[in-house]
C-alpha positions, 0 to 999 in steps of 0.5 A, spaced: 499 499 500 505 504 501 508 502 495 502 504 491 502 511 495 509 513 493 508 511 485 501 515 486 504 522 489 510 521 484 505 520 478 501 527 481 507 531 481 509 528 473 502 532 471 503 538 475 510 538 472 507 538 464 501 544 467 507 548 470 511 546 463 504 548 459 503 555 463 511 556 462 510 556 454 504 559 454 508 566 457 512 565 451 507 567 445 505 573 446 504 577 440 508 580 436 507 586 432 506 587 424 513 592 422 518 589 419 523 590 424 526 585 427 525 587 435 528 583 441 520 581 442 520 578 436 526 574 436 525 571 443 518 568 442 515 563 438 508 566 436 502 561 437 498 561 431 490 561 433 485 557 429 489 551 426 488 545 431 484 539 427 484 536 433 478 532 434 472 534 440 466 530 438 466 522 441 462 520 436 467 522 431 472 519 434 469 513 435 467 514 427 475 515 425 479 509 429 484 510 424 491 513 429 492 519 425 499 524 426 499 528 431 503 535 429 506 541 430 507 547 425 512 551 425 514 556 421 519 562 420 517 568 418 523 572 414 518 577 410 512 581 409 506 582 415 504 578 420 498 576 416 502 573 410 506 569 415 499 566 418 496 565 412 502 561 409 502 556 416 495 555 415 495 553 408 500 548 411 495 547 416 490 545 411 495 541 407 497 536 413 490 536 414 488 533 407 495 528 407 491 525 414 494 529 420 491 532 427 494 539 427 495 540 435 499 547 434 502 552 430 507 557 431 512 562 428 518 565 429 520 572 426 527 571 423 531 575 419 533 568 415 532 562 417 538 558 422 542 554 418 544 549 423 536 547 425 532 552 421 528 555 428 536 557 432 539 553 437 534 557 443 528 555 441 529 548 439 528 546 446 522 550 447 520 545 440 521 540 445 518 542 450 511 544 446 511 537 443 511 534 450 506 538 453 501 536 446 503 529 445 505 530 439 509 525 434 511 529 428 514 537 427 511 539 420 516 545 418 513 551 413 520 550 408 525 546 404 529 544 410 536 541 408 539 534 411 543 537 415 536 541 419 532 535 418 537 530 422 539 536 427 532 537 429 530 531 430 536 529 434 533 535 438 525 534 439 526 526 439 520 525 434 519 526 426 520 532 423 518 533 416 518 539 411 513 543 406 516 538 400 514 532 403 508 534 406 507 535 399 509 528 396 505 526 401 499 528 399 501 527 391 502 520 392 496 519 396 492 523 390 496 519 383 491 515 380 494 515 373 499 511 371 502 518 368 501 522 375 504 515 379 510 515 375 512 522 376 510 522 383 515 517 385 520 520 380 519 527 385 519 523 391 526 520 389 529 526 387 527 529 394 530 523 397 536 522 394 540 528 398 537 526 403 539 519 405 543 517 412 544 512 415 547 510 422 552 505 426 556 501 424 550 497 418 553 504 413 560 503 415 564 503 408 569 496 407 575 495 405 575 495 397 580 489 393 585 487 398 587 494 402 588 490 408 590 497 412 583 498 411 581 493 416 584 487 415 581 479 414 574 479 413 572 486 411 575 486 405 569 487 398 567 491 393 568 497 398 562 500 396 557 501 403 549 500 403 548 508 403 553 508 396 548 503 394 542 506 396 544 512 391 546 507 385 539 504 385 535 510 386 539 513 380 537 507 377 530 507 378 530 515 376 533 513 369 527 509 368 523 513 371 524 518 366 524 514 361 517 511 361 515 519 363 518 520 356 515 515 352 508 518 356 510 524 354 511 522 346 504 519 346 500 526 349 505 530 344 501 526 338 494 527 340 496 534 340 499 534 334 492 531 332 488 537 335 493 541 331 493 538 325 484 539 325 485 546 327 482 545 334 483 551 339 485 549 346 483 552 353 487 549 359 484 550 366 489 552 370 490 556 377 491 555 385 490 548 388 482 547 391 480 554 387 475 550 383 477 548 376 474 541 376 467 544 378 468 549 372 470 544 368 464 540 370 460 545 369 461 548 361 463 540 358 459 535 364 465 532 364 463 528 371 471 529 374 471 528 381 471 535 385 472 534 392 473 540 398 481 538 398 487 540 396 491 536 390 485 532 388 486 533 382 492 530 379 491 527 372 490 531 366 483 531 364 481 534 357 473 534 354 470 537 347 466 543 348 462 547 342 461 554 340 453 556 339 456 557 332 458 549 332 466 550 333 469 544 336 475 546 342 477 542 348 478 544 354 483 540 359 483 540 367 491 541 370 494 539 376 493 546 382 499 550 384 500 552 391 506 557 393 512 554 394 511 549 389 517 543 390 522 544 384 522 536 383 515 536 383 515 542 377 520 538 373 517 531 374 510 534 372 513 538 367 509 533 361 502 534 364 504 543 365 506 543 358 499 542 357 498 550 360 504 551 355 502 548 349 495 552 349 491 557 345 488 560 352 489 559 359 483 559 364 486 562 370 482 560 377 483 564 383 479 563 389 475 569 391 473 566 398 480 565 400 484 570 404 490 572 399 488 572 392 493 576 389 499 571 392 495 566 389 495 570 382 502 570 383 504 564 386 501 560 379 503 565 374 511 564 377 509 557 376 508 558 369 514 562 368 518 556 371 515 551 367 519 551 360 520 557 357 521 555 351 514 552 351 512 559 351 507 558 358 508 565 360 507 567 353 499 564 353 493 569 352 490 568 359 483 569 362 483 570 369 477 568 373 475 568 380 470 563 383 466 561 389 463 569 388 457 566 392 462 565 398 465 571 398 463 578 400 460 584 398 466 588 399 472 583 397 468 582 390 468 590 389 475 590 392 477 584 386 472 587 381 478 593 382 484 589 382 482 585 376 478 589 371 477 584 366 476 578 370 469 574 370 467 573 376 462 566 377 460 560 382 462 554 379 457 551 384 451 556 383 452 556 376 452 564 376 457 566 371 457 561 367 455 563 361 459 569 361 464 566 362 463 560 357 462 568 352 469 571 355 472 564 353 469 563 345 470 570 344 478 569 346 479 563 341 485 564 335 481 564 329 483 561 322 487 566 317 486 564 311 480 567 307 477 563 302 469 564 298 467 558 295 462 554 292 461 547 296 456 542 292 450 539 296 453 532 295 459 535 299 455 538 305 461 534 310 466 540 308 462 544 309 460 542 317 468 542 317 468 549 315 463 550 320 467 546 326 474 548 324 473 555 322 469 561 322 464 562 317 462 570 315 457 569 310 453 563 307 448 564 301 445 558 297 445 558 289 443 551 284 450 549 284 450 549 291 453 552 298 457 559 298 461 559 303 465 566 305 469 563 311 476 563 315 479 556 315 486 553 316 491 551 311 489 544 311 482 545 310 483 552 305 486 546 301 480 542 301 475 547 299 481 549 293 476 545 287 470 549 290 472 556 290 470 562 287 472 569 285 471 574 291 466 578 285 461 572 286 454 574 288 453 572 296 
């Protein structure tokens, strides 16, 4: 009985110690000002970002979701911009973590001139972070930035839990959502490119063997091929990367063949691009009835979907739904998804979708345009005609809509959920489609109705009339169709 009392007292003392630790850290999380100067108070505190916790409170929901979610603490370094910018970035990281299946317990930002090269947040704050991890019971720390291998290693050693960065988190989401063979290959390539410089090992399992007959490097029993397990893993990863690149290049050839066929038939192409979860797939469904998966989650669409649409005059064009972008999109993903993203660079028009209900839609536009410019200068993605579309207008307040209309007077405001503004968007797209350059006048025999149908679907019909010999048509068409109409050409003085 006495032993039990001692154990109970020890347990109570441990709980009191944790409570004192929590109170001590609560005092540290004081708000910092929005000013750009690095005040002493800013540098000496980790600032808690409110409203990021996704911890389940309803016991029925806990029972319903029996899976064990990772419990994570988010950490960001605020180096430039305002405090709102830093909090929006961390809120986006929380949304990414939630999409990946994690449970966000807390979010912290630190004001620094630049991230610490050794520990990202500075050695003085790593101890505070360790205390927060213990107090919250977190098993993972996610940093809002790309960490170097040494930063990852140092933070894991100090916090005693798993540490990942923004890049690894986005790659994990992509791996969960990839469905097609090409999408899976692209995600695996990006993951291997990210993993290669971060391979590391511990202890004797990774010790170097003495190669050949180098008796002075370990002696009898340790002579071998001279390659460590780490080097073997790196070699295998490089081999796998080379194979994936060949596979993706072959898939890109198929995609280019389809694009060439559309270009031969002079079918204009429209690419729907924009920030992740801005409503691109919903717009494609509204415009074409494509039936593409629509989900309120980041990166729900990874595989390009192309559907055919038709103008009221009968002209055919294609609409392609592309992968969403995000700020600080990992360069490994841009490289791996280059063949998919080139769908945007090869388009005749880019419909740039913006989330009108987002706290910072201007930052979304800047991030998307930055990625488009980075896809491939040779593909001319940054030179494609752009139509800005502000989606989710029904979810934004009137003041926000007025501000956005002043900021982007040429933009089209729509709601893919309610259908408001869709007709205006369809008309704006059709108005911006490129027209063929060759102007022809031809009298097409009534027996060649299929030729006249191609003129309507692929060209711009300026005038038509009917004569005894056939249908007289005045139109702008592409080079191939002009050659097909050459036998039926008439002079410009022919009555219409």
